[in-house]
mmCIF file as Biopython writes it, N, C-alpha, C and O atoms, coordinates in Angstrom:
data_model
#
loop_
_atom_site.group_PDB
_atom_site.id
_atom_site.type_symbol
_atom_site.label_atom_id
_atom_site.label_alt_id
_atom_site.label_comp_id
_atom_site.label_asym_id
_atom_site.label_entity_id
_atom_site.label_seq_id
_atom_site.pdbx_PDB_ins_code
_atom_site.Cartn_x
_atom_site.Cartn_y
_atom_site.Cartn_z
_atom_site.occupancy
_atom_site.B_iso_or_equiv
_atom_site.auth_seq_id
_atom_site.auth_asym_id
_atom_site.pdbx_PDB_model_num
ATOM 1   N N  . MET A ? 1  ? 0.835   -1.178 0.000   1.0 0.0 1  A 1 
ATOM 2   C CA . MET A ? 1  ? 0.000   0.000  0.000   1.0 0.0 1  A 1 
ATOM 3   C C  . MET A ? 1  ? 0.879   1.241  0.000   1.0 0.0 1  A 1 
ATOM 4   O O  . MET A ? 1  ? 1.889   1.305  0.702   1.0 0.0 1  A 1 
ATOM 5   N N  . LYS A ? 2  ? 0.475   2.235  -0.807  1.0 0.0 2  A 1 
ATOM 6   C CA . LYS A ? 2  ? 1.254   3.462  -0.901  1.0 0.0 2  A 1 
ATOM 7   C C  . LYS A ? 2  ? 1.087   4.298  0.356   1.0 0.0 2  A 1 
ATOM 8   O O  . LYS A ? 2  ? 0.010   4.354  0.949   1.0 0.0 2  A 1 
ATOM 9   N N  . ALA A ? 3  ? 2.168   4.942  0.744   1.0 0.0 3  A 1 
ATOM 10  C CA . ALA A ? 3  ? 2.097   5.864  1.873   1.0 0.0 3  A 1 
ATOM 11  C C  . ALA A ? 3  ? 1.396   7.132  1.408   1.0 0.0 3  A 1 
ATOM 12  O O  . ALA A ? 3  ? 1.699   7.655  0.336   1.0 0.0 3  A 1 
ATOM 13  N N  . VAL A ? 4  ? 0.487   7.614  2.192   1.0 0.0 4  A 1 
ATOM 14  C CA . VAL A ? 4  ? -0.245  8.821  1.852   1.0 0.0 4  A 1 
ATOM 15  C C  . VAL A ? 4  ? 0.585   10.018 2.279   1.0 0.0 4  A 1 
ATOM 16  O O  . VAL A ? 4  ? 1.003   10.130 3.431   1.0 0.0 4  A 1 
ATOM 17  N N  . LYS A ? 5  ? 0.815   10.916 1.317   1.0 0.0 5  A 1 
ATOM 18  C CA . LYS A ? 5  ? 1.587   12.111 1.630   1.0 0.0 5  A 1 
ATOM 19  C C  . LYS A ? 5  ? 0.637   13.246 1.975   1.0 0.0 5  A 1 
ATOM 20  O O  . LYS A ? 5  ? -0.453  13.366 1.416   1.0 0.0 5  A 1 
ATOM 21  N N  . ARG A ? 6  ? 1.075   14.058 2.893   1.0 0.0 6  A 1 
ATOM 22  C CA . ARG A ? 6  ? 0.306   15.267 3.184   1.0 0.0 6  A 1 
ATOM 23  C C  . ARG A ? 6  ? 0.503   16.238 2.035   1.0 0.0 6  A 1 
ATOM 24  O O  . ARG A ? 6  ? 1.508   16.174 1.327   1.0 0.0 6  A 1 
ATOM 25  N N  . ILE A ? 7  ? -0.438  17.124 1.852   1.0 0.0 7  A 1 
ATOM 26  C CA . ILE A ? 7  ? -0.373  18.048 0.727   1.0 0.0 7  A 1 
ATOM 27  C C  . ILE A ? 7  ? 0.883   18.917 0.788   1.0 0.0 7  A 1 
ATOM 28  O O  . ILE A ? 7  ? 1.420   19.310 -0.248  1.0 0.0 7  A 1 
ATOM 29  N N  . GLU A ? 8  ? 1.345   19.212 1.989   1.0 0.0 8  A 1 
ATOM 30  C CA . GLU A ? 8  ? 2.551   20.021 2.136   1.0 0.0 8  A 1 
ATOM 31  C C  . GLU A ? 8  ? 3.795   19.267 1.668   1.0 0.0 8  A 1 
ATOM 32  O O  . GLU A ? 8  ? 4.797   19.880 1.299   1.0 0.0 8  A 1 
ATOM 33  N N  . ASP A ? 9  ? 3.725   17.928 1.686   1.0 0.0 9  A 1 
ATOM 34  C CA . ASP A ? 9  ? 4.880   17.110 1.333   1.0 0.0 9  A 1 
ATOM 35  C C  . ASP A ? 9  ? 4.946   16.783 -0.156  1.0 0.0 9  A 1 
ATOM 36  O O  . ASP A ? 9  ? 5.930   16.201 -0.613  1.0 0.0 9  A 1 
ATOM 37  N N  . LEU A ? 10 ? 3.927   17.141 -0.913  1.0 0.0 10 A 1 
ATOM 38  C CA . LEU A ? 10 ? 3.917   16.827 -2.337  1.0 0.0 10 A 1 
ATOM 39  C C  . LEU A ? 10 ? 4.891   17.725 -3.085  1.0 0.0 10 A 1 
ATOM 40  O O  . LEU A ? 10 ? 5.001   18.923 -2.820  1.0 0.0 10 A 1 
ATOM 41  N N  . THR A ? 11 ? 5.584   17.115 -4.015  1.0 0.0 11 A 1 
ATOM 42  C CA . THR A ? 11 ? 6.480   17.885 -4.867  1.0 0.0 11 A 1 
ATOM 43  C C  . THR A ? 11 ? 5.872   17.984 -6.259  1.0 0.0 11 A 1 
ATOM 44  O O  . THR A ? 11 ? 4.899   17.299 -6.577  1.0 0.0 11 A 1 
ATOM 45  N N  . ARG A ? 12 ? 6.445   18.826 -7.065  1.0 0.0 12 A 1 
ATOM 46  C CA . ARG A ? 12 ? 5.995   18.973 -8.449  1.0 0.0 12 A 1 
ATOM 47  C C  . ARG A ? 12 ? 6.067   17.631 -9.166  1.0 0.0 12 A 1 
ATOM 48  O O  . ARG A ? 12 ? 5.168   17.284 -9.933  1.0 0.0 12 A 1 
ATOM 49  N N  . ASP A ? 13 ? 7.112   16.891 -8.925  1.0 0.0 13 A 1 
ATOM 50  C CA . ASP A ? 13 ? 7.273   15.578 -9.565  1.0 0.0 13 A 1 
ATOM 51  C C  . ASP A ? 13 ? 6.183   14.603 -9.132  1.0 0.0 13 A 1 
ATOM 52  O O  . ASP A ? 13 ? 5.708   13.806 -9.940  1.0 0.0 13 A 1 
ATOM 53  N N  . ASP A ? 14 ? 5.784   14.662 -7.863  1.0 0.0 14 A 1 
ATOM 54  C CA . ASP A ? 14 ? 4.690   13.807 -7.377  1.0 0.0 14 A 1 
ATOM 55  C C  . ASP A ? 14 ? 3.398   14.122 -8.122  1.0 0.0 14 A 1 
ATOM 56  O O  . ASP A ? 14 ? 2.665   13.224 -8.537  1.0 0.0 14 A 1 
ATOM 57  N N  . ILE A ? 15 ? 3.138   15.410 -8.281  1.0 0.0 15 A 1 
ATOM 58  C CA . ILE A ? 15 ? 1.917   15.834 -8.956  1.0 0.0 15 A 1 
ATOM 59  C C  . ILE A ? 15 ? 1.933   15.403 -10.413 1.0 0.0 15 A 1 
ATOM 60  O O  . ILE A ? 15 ? 0.943   14.875 -10.921 1.0 0.0 15 A 1 
ATOM 61  N N  . LEU A ? 16 ? 3.055   15.628 -11.086 1.0 0.0 16 A 1 
ATOM 62  C CA . LEU A ? 16 ? 3.162   15.248 -12.497 1.0 0.0 16 A 1 
ATOM 63  C C  . LEU A ? 16 ? 3.069   13.729 -12.676 1.0 0.0 16 A 1 
ATOM 64  O O  . LEU A ? 16 ? 2.485   13.248 -13.648 1.0 0.0 16 A 1 
ATOM 65  N N  . ALA A ? 17 ? 3.645   12.980 -11.737 1.0 0.0 17 A 1 
ATOM 66  C CA . ALA A ? 17 ? 3.561   11.519 -11.813 1.0 0.0 17 A 1 
ATOM 67  C C  . ALA A ? 17 ? 2.119   11.053 -11.654 1.0 0.0 17 A 1 
ATOM 68  O O  . ALA A ? 17 ? 1.677   10.141 -12.353 1.0 0.0 17 A 1 
ATOM 69  N N  . ARG A ? 18 ? 1.394   11.671 -10.744 1.0 0.0 18 A 1 
ATOM 70  C CA . ARG A ? 18 ? -0.015  11.302 -10.539 1.0 0.0 18 A 1 
ATOM 71  C C  . ARG A ? 18 ? -0.852  11.655 -11.757 1.0 0.0 18 A 1 
ATOM 72  O O  . ARG A ? 18 ? -1.744  10.898 -12.141 1.0 0.0 18 A 1 
ATOM 73  N N  . LYS A ? 19 ? -0.572  12.800 -12.366 1.0 0.0 19 A 1 
ATOM 74  C CA . LYS A ? 19 ? -1.301  13.187 -13.571 1.0 0.0 19 A 1 
ATOM 75  C C  . LYS A ? 19 ? -1.022  12.184 -14.699 1.0 0.0 19 A 1 
ATOM 76  O O  . LYS A ? 19 ? -1.932  11.795 -15.431 1.0 0.0 19 A 1 
ATOM 77  N N  . LYS A ? 20 ? 0.231   11.775 -14.829 1.0 0.0 20 A 1 
ATOM 78  C CA . LYS A ? 20 ? 0.592   10.801 -15.858 1.0 0.0 20 A 1 
ATOM 79  C C  . LYS A ? 20 ? -0.124  9.481  -15.605 1.0 0.0 20 A 1 
ATOM 80  O O  . LYS A ? 20 ? -0.629  8.854  -16.537 1.0 0.0 20 A 1 
ATOM 81  N N  . GLU A ? 21 ? -0.168  9.062  -14.347 1.0 0.0 21 A 1 
ATOM 82  C CA . GLU A ? 21 ? -0.855  7.829  -13.974 1.0 0.0 21 A 1 
ATOM 83  C C  . GLU A ? 21 ? -2.352  7.930  -14.315 1.0 0.0 21 A 1 
ATOM 84  O O  . GLU A ? 21 ? -2.941  6.988  -14.845 1.0 0.0 21 A 1 
ATOM 85  N N  . GLY A ? 22 ? -2.947  9.073  -14.007 1.0 0.0 22 A 1 
ATOM 86  C CA . GLY A ? 22 ? -4.359  9.276  -14.310 1.0 0.0 22 A 1 
ATOM 87  C C  . GLY A ? 22 ? -4.639  9.246  -15.803 1.0 0.0 22 A 1 
ATOM 88  O O  . GLY A ? 22 ? -5.632  8.663  -16.239 1.0 0.0 22 A 1 
ATOM 89  N N  . ARG A ? 23 ? -3.766  9.874  -16.592 1.0 0.0 23 A 1 
ATOM 90  C CA . ARG A ? 23 ? -3.933  9.843  -18.049 1.0 0.0 23 A 1 
ATOM 91  C C  . ARG A ? 23 ? -3.825  8.419  -18.570 1.0 0.0 23 A 1 
ATOM 92  O O  . ARG A ? 23 ? -4.575  8.016  -19.459 1.0 0.0 23 A 1 
ATOM 93  N N  . HIS A ? 24 ? -2.891  7.664  -18.014 1.0 0.0 24 A 1 
ATOM 94  C CA . HIS A ? 24 ? -2.708  6.274  -18.437 1.0 0.0 24 A 1 
ATOM 95  C C  . HIS A ? 24 ? -3.945  5.451  -18.095 1.0 0.0 24 A 1 
ATOM 96  O O  . HIS A ? 24 ? -4.400  4.634  -18.895 1.0 0.0 24 A 1 
ATOM 97  N N  . ASP A ? 25 ? -4.487  5.674  -16.893 1.0 0.0 25 A 1 
ATOM 98  C CA . ASP A ? 25 ? -5.688  4.947  -16.475 1.0 0.0 25 A 1 
ATOM 99  C C  . ASP A ? 25 ? -6.856  5.249  -17.398 1.0 0.0 25 A 1 
ATOM 100 O O  . ASP A ? 25 ? -7.585  4.340  -17.798 1.0 0.0 25 A 1 
ATOM 101 N N  . LEU A ? 26 ? -7.040  6.523  -17.741 1.0 0.0 26 A 1 
ATOM 102 C CA . LEU A ? 26 ? -8.133  6.890  -18.639 1.0 0.0 26 A 1 
ATOM 103 C C  . LEU A ? 26 ? -7.927  6.327  -20.037 1.0 0.0 26 A 1 
ATOM 104 O O  . LEU A ? 26 ? -8.882  5.896  -20.684 1.0 0.0 26 A 1 
ATOM 105 N N  . ALA A ? 27 ? -6.685  6.329  -20.502 1.0 0.0 27 A 1 
ATOM 106 C CA . ALA A ? 27 ? -6.400  5.823  -21.844 1.0 0.0 27 A 1 
ATOM 107 C C  . ALA A ? 27 ? -6.676  4.326  -21.945 1.0 0.0 27 A 1 
ATOM 108 O O  . ALA A ? 27 ? -6.980  3.819  -23.025 1.0 0.0 27 A 1 
ATOM 109 N N  . SER A ? 28 ? -6.572  3.628  -20.832 1.0 0.0 28 A 1 
ATOM 110 C CA . SER A ? 28 ? -6.766  2.179  -20.871 1.0 0.0 28 A 1 
ATOM 111 C C  . SER A ? 28 ? -8.242  1.780  -20.837 1.0 0.0 28 A 1 
ATOM 112 O O  . SER A ? 28 ? -8.569  0.609  -21.031 1.0 0.0 28 A 1 
ATOM 113 N N  . LEU A ? 29 ? -9.132  2.740  -20.592 1.0 0.0 29 A 1 
ATOM 114 C CA . LEU A ? 29 ? -10.561 2.432  -20.540 1.0 0.0 29 A 1 
ATOM 115 C C  . LEU A ? 29 ? -11.132 2.254  -21.942 1.0 0.0 29 A 1 
ATOM 116 O O  . LEU A ? 29 ? -10.610 2.799  -22.915 1.0 0.0 29 A 1 
ATOM 117 N N  . SER A ? 30 ? -12.200 1.493  -22.028 1.0 0.0 30 A 1 
ATOM 118 C CA . SER A ? 30 ? -12.885 1.336  -23.310 1.0 0.0 30 A 1 
ATOM 119 C C  . SER A ? 30 ? -13.642 2.620  -23.628 1.0 0.0 30 A 1 
ATOM 120 O O  . SER A ? 30 ? -13.888 3.450  -22.753 1.0 0.0 30 A 1 
ATOM 121 N N  . PHE A ? 31 ? -14.005 2.763  -24.901 1.0 0.0 31 A 1 
ATOM 122 C CA . PHE A ? 31 ? -14.745 3.941  -25.336 1.0 0.0 31 A 1 
ATOM 123 C C  . PHE A ? 31 ? -16.065 4.052  -24.575 1.0 0.0 31 A 1 
ATOM 124 O O  . PHE A ? 31 ? -16.461 5.145  -24.171 1.0 0.0 31 A 1 
ATOM 125 N N  . GLY A ? 32 ? -16.737 2.934  -24.383 1.0 0.0 32 A 1 
ATOM 126 C CA . GLY A ? 32 ? -18.017 2.926  -23.681 1.0 0.0 32 A 1 
ATOM 127 C C  . GLY A ? 32 ? -17.888 3.433  -22.251 1.0 0.0 32 A 1 
ATOM 128 O O  . GLY A ? 32 ? -18.751 4.170  -21.774 1.0 0.0 32 A 1 
ATOM 129 N N  . LYS A ? 33 ? -16.820 3.045  -21.566 1.0 0.0 33 A 1 
ATOM 130 C CA . LYS A ? 33 ? -16.603 3.507  -20.196 1.0 0.0 33 A 1 
ATOM 131 C C  . LYS A ? 33 ? -16.296 4.996  -20.169 1.0 0.0 33 A 1 
ATOM 132 O O  . LYS A ? 33 ? -16.711 5.703  -19.251 1.0 0.0 33 A 1 
ATOM 133 N N  . LYS A ? 34 ? -15.564 5.477  -21.183 1.0 0.0 34 A 1 
ATOM 134 C CA . LYS A ? 34 ? -15.280 6.907  -21.253 1.0 0.0 34 A 1 
ATOM 135 C C  . LYS A ? 34 ? -16.567 7.697  -21.468 1.0 0.0 34 A 1 
ATOM 136 O O  . LYS A ? 34 ? -16.749 8.764  -20.883 1.0 0.0 34 A 1 
ATOM 137 N N  . VAL A ? 35 ? -17.459 7.174  -22.307 1.0 0.0 35 A 1 
ATOM 138 C CA . VAL A ? 35 ? -18.749 7.831  -22.531 1.0 0.0 35 A 1 
ATOM 139 C C  . VAL A ? 35 ? -19.538 7.874  -21.236 1.0 0.0 35 A 1 
ATOM 140 O O  . VAL A ? 35 ? -20.149 8.897  -20.927 1.0 0.0 35 A 1 
ATOM 141 N N  . LEU A ? 36 ? -19.541 6.794  -20.474 1.0 0.0 36 A 1 
ATOM 142 C CA . LEU A ? 36 ? -20.245 6.781  -19.182 1.0 0.0 36 A 1 
ATOM 143 C C  . LEU A ? 36 ? -19.690 7.820  -18.224 1.0 0.0 36 A 1 
ATOM 144 O O  . LEU A ? 36 ? -20.447 8.455  -17.489 1.0 0.0 36 A 1 
ATOM 145 N N  . ILE A ? 37 ? -18.385 7.998  -18.225 1.0 0.0 37 A 1 
ATOM 146 C CA . ILE A ? 37 ? -17.754 9.001  -17.357 1.0 0.0 37 A 1 
ATOM 147 C C  . ILE A ? 37 ? -18.234 10.397 -17.744 1.0 0.0 37 A 1 
ATOM 148 O O  . ILE A ? 37 ? -18.573 11.204 -16.878 1.0 0.0 37 A 1 
ATOM 149 N N  . VAL A ? 38 ? -18.262 10.677 -19.044 1.0 0.0 38 A 1 
ATOM 150 C CA . VAL A ? 38 ? -18.702 11.992 -19.510 1.0 0.0 38 A 1 
ATOM 151 C C  . VAL A ? 38 ? -20.171 12.212 -19.164 1.0 0.0 38 A 1 
ATOM 152 O O  . VAL A ? 38 ? -20.550 13.303 -18.738 1.0 0.0 38 A 1 
ATOM 153 N N  . GLU A ? 39 ? -20.994 11.192 -19.342 1.0 0.0 39 A 1 
ATOM 154 C CA . GLU A ? 39 ? -22.416 11.323 -19.000 1.0 0.0 39 A 1 
ATOM 155 C C  . GLU A ? 39 ? -22.598 11.585 -17.505 1.0 0.0 39 A 1 
ATOM 156 O O  . GLU A ? 39 ? -23.436 12.399 -17.116 1.0 0.0 39 A 1 
ATOM 157 N N  . ARG A ? 40 ? -21.828 10.909 -16.677 1.0 0.0 40 A 1 
ATOM 158 C CA . ARG A ? 40 ? -21.906 11.119 -15.232 1.0 0.0 40 A 1 
ATOM 159 C C  . ARG A ? 40 ? -21.485 12.543 -14.879 1.0 0.0 40 A 1 
ATOM 160 O O  . ARG A ? 40 ? -22.103 13.180 -14.026 1.0 0.0 40 A 1 
ATOM 161 N N  . MET A ? 41 ? -20.435 13.045 -15.533 1.0 0.0 41 A 1 
ATOM 162 C CA . MET A ? 41 ? -19.995 14.417 -15.271 1.0 0.0 41 A 1 
ATOM 163 C C  . MET A ? 41 ? -21.081 15.410 -15.685 1.0 0.0 41 A 1 
ATOM 164 O O  . MET A ? 41 ? -21.320 16.396 -14.987 1.0 0.0 41 A 1 
ATOM 165 N N  . ARG A ? 42 ? -21.734 15.153 -16.813 1.0 0.0 42 A 1 
ATOM 166 C CA . ARG A ? 42 ? -22.818 16.042 -17.248 1.0 0.0 42 A 1 
ATOM 167 C C  . ARG A ? 42 ? -23.943 16.061 -16.228 1.0 0.0 42 A 1 
ATOM 168 O O  . ARG A ? 42 ? -24.496 17.120 -15.933 1.0 0.0 42 A 1 
ATOM 169 N N  . GLU A ? 43 ? -24.288 14.898 -15.689 1.0 0.0 43 A 1 
ATOM 170 C CA . GLU A ? 43 ? -25.344 14.830 -14.677 1.0 0.0 43 A 1 
ATOM 171 C C  . GLU A ? 43 ? -24.950 15.605 -13.422 1.0 0.0 43 A 1 
ATOM 172 O O  . GLU A ? 43 ? -25.774 16.306 -12.835 1.0 0.0 43 A 1 
ATOM 173 N N  . GLU A ? 44 ? -23.695 15.477 -13.015 1.0 0.0 44 A 1 
ATOM 174 C CA . GLU A ? 44 ? -23.230 16.176 -11.819 1.0 0.0 44 A 1 
ATOM 175 C C  . GLU A ? 44 ? -23.198 17.686 -12.025 1.0 0.0 44 A 1 
ATOM 176 O O  . GLU A ? 44 ? -23.417 18.448 -11.084 1.0 0.0 44 A 1 
ATOM 177 N N  . LEU A ? 45 ? -22.927 18.118 -13.249 1.0 0.0 45 A 1 
ATOM 178 C CA . LEU A ? 45 ? -22.828 19.547 -13.535 1.0 0.0 45 A 1 
ATOM 179 C C  . LEU A ? 45 ? -24.159 20.170 -13.940 1.0 0.0 45 A 1 
ATOM 180 O O  . LEU A ? 45 ? -24.248 21.393 -14.050 1.0 0.0 45 A 1 
ATOM 181 N N  . ALA A ? 46 ? -25.185 19.371 -14.164 1.0 0.0 46 A 1 
ATOM 182 C CA . ALA A ? 46 ? -26.480 19.874 -14.625 1.0 0.0 46 A 1 
ATOM 183 C C  . ALA A ? 46 ? -27.054 20.970 -13.725 1.0 0.0 46 A 1 
ATOM 184 O O  . ALA A ? 46 ? -27.542 21.972 -14.249 1.0 0.0 46 A 1 
ATOM 185 N N  . PRO A ? 47 ? -27.019 20.827 -12.395 1.0 0.0 47 A 1 
ATOM 186 C CA . PRO A ? 47 ? -27.567 21.909 -11.552 1.0 0.0 47 A 1 
ATOM 187 C C  . PRO A ? 47 ? -26.833 23.233 -11.750 1.0 0.0 47 A 1 
ATOM 188 O O  . PRO A ? 47 ? -27.459 24.293 -11.736 1.0 0.0 47 A 1 
ATOM 189 N N  . PHE A ? 48 ? -25.518 23.183 -11.934 1.0 0.0 48 A 1 
ATOM 190 C CA . PHE A ? 48 ? -24.747 24.401 -12.144 1.0 0.0 48 A 1 
ATOM 191 C C  . PHE A ? 48 ? -25.080 25.027 -13.494 1.0 0.0 48 A 1 
ATOM 192 O O  . PHE A ? 48 ? -25.166 26.249 -13.619 1.0 0.0 48 A 1 
ATOM 193 N N  . ARG A ? 49 ? -25.264 24.181 -14.495 1.0 0.0 49 A 1 
ATOM 194 C CA . ARG A ? 49 ? -25.636 24.675 -15.817 1.0 0.0 49 A 1 
ATOM 195 C C  . ARG A ? 49 ? -27.009 25.339 -15.766 1.0 0.0 49 A 1 
ATOM 196 O O  . ARG A ? 49 ? -27.216 26.386 -16.379 1.0 0.0 49 A 1 
ATOM 197 N N  . ALA A ? 50 ? -27.949 24.731 -15.038 1.0 0.0 50 A 1 
ATOM 198 C CA . ALA A ? 50 ? -29.291 25.302 -14.903 1.0 0.0 50 A 1 
ATOM 199 C C  . ALA A ? 50 ? -29.225 26.652 -14.197 1.0 0.0 50 A 1 
ATOM 200 O O  . ALA A ? 50 ? -29.915 27.590 -14.595 1.0 0.0 50 A 1 
ATOM 201 N N  . MET A ? 51 ? -28.401 26.761 -13.151 1.0 0.0 51 A 1 
ATOM 202 C CA . MET A ? 51 ? -28.260 28.038 -12.449 1.0 0.0 51 A 1 
ATOM 203 C C  . MET A ? 51 ? -27.680 29.106 -13.376 1.0 0.0 51 A 1 
ATOM 204 O O  . MET A ? 51 ? -28.130 30.252 -13.371 1.0 0.0 51 A 1 
ATOM 205 N N  . ARG A ? 52 ? -26.682 28.727 -14.167 1.0 0.0 52 A 1 
ATOM 206 C CA . ARG A ? 52 ? -26.065 29.678 -15.091 1.0 0.0 52 A 1 
ATOM 207 C C  . ARG A ? 52 ? -27.069 30.136 -16.137 1.0 0.0 52 A 1 
ATOM 208 O O  . ARG A ? 52 ? -27.134 31.322 -16.461 1.0 0.0 52 A 1 
ATOM 209 N N  . THR A ? 53 ? -27.856 29.201 -16.669 1.0 0.0 53 A 1 
ATOM 210 C CA . THR A ? 53 ? -28.857 29.549 -17.667 1.0 0.0 53 A 1 
ATOM 211 C C  . THR A ? 53 ? -29.894 30.494 -17.083 1.0 0.0 53 A 1 
ATOM 212 O O  . THR A ? 53 ? -30.274 31.478 -17.718 1.0 0.0 53 A 1 
ATOM 213 N N  . LYS A ? 54 ? -30.349 30.197 -15.879 1.0 0.0 54 A 1 
ATOM 214 C CA . LYS A ? 54 ? -31.342 31.066 -15.235 1.0 0.0 54 A 1 
ATOM 215 C C  . LYS A ? 54 ? -30.763 32.439 -14.965 1.0 0.0 54 A 1 
ATOM 216 O O  . LYS A ? 54 ? -31.438 33.447 -15.175 1.0 0.0 54 A 1 
ATOM 217 N N  . ARG A ? 55 ? -29.525 32.496 -14.505 1.0 0.0 55 A 1 
ATOM 218 C CA . ARG A ? 55 ? -28.884 33.776 -14.230 1.0 0.0 55 A 1 
ATOM 219 C C  . ARG A ? 55 ? -28.778 34.604 -15.509 1.0 0.0 55 A 1 
ATOM 220 O O  . ARG A ? 55 ? -29.011 35.813 -15.484 1.0 0.0 55 A 1 
ATOM 221 N N  . ARG A ? 56 ? -28.429 33.966 -16.625 1.0 0.0 56 A 1 
ATOM 222 C CA . ARG A ? 56 ? -28.331 34.682 -17.905 1.0 0.0 56 A 1 
ATOM 223 C C  . ARG A ? 56 ? -29.695 35.160 -18.377 1.0 0.0 56 A 1 
ATOM 224 O O  . ARG A ? 56 ? -29.832 36.274 -18.881 1.0 0.0 56 A 1 
ATOM 225 N N  . GLU A ? 57 ? -30.710 34.303 -18.209 1.0 0.0 57 A 1 
ATOM 226 C CA . GLU A ? 57 ? -32.063 34.701 -18.601 1.0 0.0 57 A 1 
ATOM 227 C C  . GLU A ? 57 ? -32.543 35.869 -17.753 1.0 0.0 57 A 1 
ATOM 228 O O  . GLU A ? 57 ? -33.128 36.817 -18.277 1.0 0.0 57 A 1 
ATOM 229 N N  . ASP A ? 58 ? -32.299 35.809 -16.441 1.0 0.0 58 A 1 
ATOM 230 C CA . ASP A ? 58 ? -32.689 36.898 -15.550 1.0 0.0 58 A 1 
ATOM 231 C C  . ASP A ? 58 ? -31.976 38.194 -15.926 1.0 0.0 58 A 1 
ATOM 232 O O  . ASP A ? 58 ? -32.583 39.265 -15.894 1.0 0.0 58 A 1 
ATOM 233 N N  . ALA A ? 59 ? -30.714 38.107 -16.277 1.0 0.0 59 A 1 
ATOM 234 C CA . ALA A ? 59 ? -29.954 39.297 -16.668 1.0 0.0 59 A 1 
ATOM 235 C C  . ALA A ? 59 ? -30.504 39.880 -17.967 1.0 0.0 59 A 1 
ATOM 236 O O  . ALA A ? 59 ? -30.576 41.099 -18.122 1.0 0.0 59 A 1 
ATOM 237 N N  . ALA A ? 60 ? -30.890 39.010 -18.897 1.0 0.0 60 A 1 
ATOM 238 C CA . ALA A ? 60 ? -31.446 39.490 -20.165 1.0 0.0 60 A 1 
ATOM 239 C C  . ALA A ? 60 ? -32.781 40.184 -19.935 1.0 0.0 60 A 1 
ATOM 240 O O  . ALA A ? 60 ? -33.048 41.221 -20.542 1.0 0.0 60 A 1 
ATOM 241 N N  . VAL A ? 61 ? -33.624 39.629 -19.068 1.0 0.0 61 A 1 
ATOM 242 C CA . VAL A ? 61 ? -34.916 40.245 -18.747 1.0 0.0 61 A 1 
ATOM 243 C C  . VAL A ? 61 ? -34.689 41.593 -18.068 1.0 0.0 61 A 1 
ATOM 244 O O  . VAL A ? 61 ? -35.355 42.572 -18.404 1.0 0.0 61 A 1 
ATOM 245 N N  . ALA A ? 62 ? -33.769 41.651 -17.129 1.0 0.0 62 A 1 
ATOM 246 C CA . ALA A ? 62 ? -33.473 42.898 -16.420 1.0 0.0 62 A 1 
ATOM 247 C C  . ALA A ? 62 ? -32.937 43.947 -17.386 1.0 0.0 62 A 1 
ATOM 248 O O  . ALA A ? 62 ? -33.261 45.128 -17.259 1.0 0.0 62 A 1 
ATOM 249 N N  . ALA A ? 63 ? -32.122 43.531 -18.347 1.0 0.0 63 A 1 
ATOM 250 C CA . ALA A ? 63 ? -31.563 44.474 -19.315 1.0 0.0 63 A 1 
ATOM 251 C C  . ALA A ? 63 ? -32.660 45.051 -20.204 1.0 0.0 63 A 1 
ATOM 252 O O  . ALA A ? 63 ? -32.597 46.219 -20.588 1.0 0.0 63 A 1 
ATOM 253 N N  . ARG A ? 64 ? -33.659 44.244 -20.529 1.0 0.0 64 A 1 
ATOM 254 C CA . ARG A ? 64 ? -34.760 44.740 -21.360 1.0 0.0 64 A 1 
ATOM 255 C C  . ARG A ? 64 ? -35.653 45.693 -20.573 1.0 0.0 64 A 1 
ATOM 256 O O  . ARG A ? 64 ? -36.221 46.620 -21.149 1.0 0.0 64 A 1 
ATOM 257 N N  . ARG A ? 65 ? -35.784 45.479 -19.273 1.0 0.0 65 A 1 
ATOM 258 C CA . ARG A ? 65 ? -36.637 46.318 -18.429 1.0 0.0 65 A 1 
ATOM 259 C C  . ARG A ? 65 ? -36.005 47.655 -18.102 1.0 0.0 65 A 1 
ATOM 260 O O  . ARG A ? 65 ? -36.703 48.662 -17.985 1.0 0.0 65 A 1 
ATOM 261 N N  . THR A ? 66 ? -34.696 47.672 -17.954 1.0 0.0 66 A 1 
ATOM 262 C CA . THR A ? 66 ? -34.004 48.861 -17.527 1.0 0.0 66 A 1 
ATOM 263 C C  . THR A ? 66 ? -33.837 49.820 -18.702 1.0 0.0 66 A 1 
ATOM 264 O O  . THR A ? 66 ? -33.219 49.468 -19.707 1.0 0.0 66 A 1 
ATOM 265 N N  . PRO A ? 67 ? -34.381 51.024 -18.582 1.0 0.0 67 A 1 
ATOM 266 C CA . PRO A ? 67 ? -34.228 51.980 -19.694 1.0 0.0 67 A 1 
ATOM 267 C C  . PRO A ? 67 ? -32.776 52.447 -19.752 1.0 0.0 67 A 1 
ATOM 268 O O  . PRO A ? 67 ? -32.105 52.522 -18.723 1.0 0.0 67 A 1 
ATOM 269 N N  . PRO A ? 68 ? -32.300 52.754 -20.930 1.0 0.0 68 A 1 
ATOM 270 C CA . PRO A ? 68 ? -30.925 53.223 -21.036 1.0 0.0 68 A 1 
ATOM 271 C C  . PRO A ? 68 ? -30.772 54.578 -20.363 1.0 0.0 68 A 1 
ATOM 272 O O  . PRO A ? 68 ? -31.684 55.404 -20.400 1.0 0.0 68 A 1 
ATOM 273 N N  . THR A ? 69 ? -29.636 54.799 -19.759 1.0 0.0 69 A 1 
ATOM 274 C CA . THR A ? 69 ? -29.382 56.084 -19.114 1.0 0.0 69 A 1 
ATOM 275 C C  . THR A ? 69 ? -28.630 56.967 -20.100 1.0 0.0 69 A 1 
ATOM 276 O O  . THR A ? 69 ? -27.719 56.514 -20.793 1.0 0.0 69 A 1 
ATOM 277 N N  . HIS A ? 70 ? -29.019 58.213 -20.150 1.0 0.0 70 A 1 
ATOM 278 C CA . HIS A ? 70 ? -28.370 59.169 -21.048 1.0 0.0 70 A 1 
ATOM 279 C C  . HIS A ? 70 ? -27.453 60.041 -20.237 1.0 0.0 70 A 1 
ATOM 280 O O  . HIS A ? 70 ? -27.863 60.661 -19.256 1.0 0.0 70 A 1 
ATOM 281 N N  . ARG A ? 71 ? -26.224 60.083 -20.649 1.0 0.0 71 A 1 
ATOM 282 C CA . ARG A ? 71 ? -25.260 60.936 -19.962 1.0 0.0 71 A 1 
ATOM 283 C C  . ARG A ? 71 ? -24.986 62.145 -20.838 1.0 0.0 71 A 1 
ATOM 284 O O  . ARG A ? 71 ? -24.829 62.038 -22.054 1.0 0.0 71 A 1 
ATOM 285 N N  . SER A ? 72 ? -24.933 63.279 -20.195 1.0 0.0 72 A 1 
ATOM 286 C CA . SER A ? 72 ? -24.681 64.521 -20.933 1.0 0.0 72 A 1 
ATOM 287 C C  . SER A ? 72 ? -23.244 64.940 -20.828 1.0 0.0 72 A 1 
ATOM 288 O O  . SER A ? 72 ? -22.857 65.965 -21.390 1.0 0.0 72 A 1 
#
C-alpha cells in the first residue's frame, strides 16, 4: 500500500507523476466507459448549468426592463 503524503509534502514531480498515472488509467478504458464518465460528469454539472442559464435569462430580462441612461 502506498504511503499517503500530506499536501505540504507533495512535490511537483509527485503531482506530475499522478497526472501521468491518471492519463494512463483513462487511456486504458474502453470507449463505452469513457462515454459513461462523460455522462456522469454532465449529470453532476447539470444543476450548475441550470443556475447559469437562469442567471443569464434573468440578466437578459433585467436588461430589457431597464431603460438606457443618457449621460450629458
